[in-house]
C-alpha positions in Angstrom: 98.5 92.9 72.8 96.6 95.2 75.1 93.7 93.6 77.0 91.0 95.7 78.6 89.6 94.8 82.0 86.2 96.5 81.6 84.1 93.4 82.4 86.2 92.8 85.6 85.9 96.4 86.7 82.1 96.4 86.2 81.9 93.2 88.2 84.1 94.7 91.0 82.0 97.9 91.1 78.7 95.8 91.2 80.1 93.8 94.1 81.2 96.9 96.0 78.0 98.8 95.5 75.7 95.7 95.7 73.9 96.5 92.6 73.7 95.8 88.8 75.7 98.1 86.5 75.1 98.1 82.8 77.1 99.4 79.9 74.3 101.8 79.4 74.9 103.3 82.9 78.7 103.4 82.3 78.0 105.2 79.0 75.7 107.7 80.6 78.1 108.5 83.5 81.3 108.7 81.2 80.0 110.1 78.0 81.5 107.2 76.1 79.1 105.6 73.5 77.7 102.3 74.6 78.9 100.7 71.3 82.5 101.7 72.1 82.2 100.2 75.6 80.8 97.0 74.1 83.8 96.9 71.7 86.3 97.5 74.5 84.7 94.7 76.6 84.3 92.2 73.9 86.6 92.7 70.9 90.2 91.4 71.1 92.7 93.9 69.9 90.2 96.8 70.0 92.0 100.2 69.7 90.7 103.2 71.6 92.1 106.7 72.6 93.4 108.3 75.7 90.3 110.3 76.3 88.3 107.1 76.6 90.9 105.6 79.0 90.9 108.9 81.0 87.1 108.8 81.4 87.1 105.1 82.5 90.0 105.7 85.0 88.0 108.5 86.6 84.7 106.5 86.6 86.3 103.3 88.2 88.8 105.3 90.3 91.7 103.3 89.0 95.0 104.2 87.3 95.3 103.3 83.6 97.0 100.1 84.5 93.7 99.1 86.1 91.9 99.6 82.9 94.3 97.7 80.5 97.2 95.3 80.7 99.8 94.2 78.2 99.9 90.5 77.2 102.9 89.0 75.6 102.5 86.6 72.6 103.2 83.7 74.9 100.4 84.7 77.3 98.0 85.0 74.3 98.4 81.3 73.4 97.8 80.1 77.0 
């Protein structure tokens, strides 16, 4: 399963910039609908496309591996 790190990335950016960042702001800056961002952040197993990943990579300044990680079945049960 692929797990998205959107919540962690927002928290890191908030800490670095010493301000609150909302999904609405990320949506406005990336052009990704807020509902899509909410699903990425909260829905296990959500499927998205490479355009969304590309926009998030650019916004957060990280490679695709910083946006998502692969979890094996054994990691899911932990």
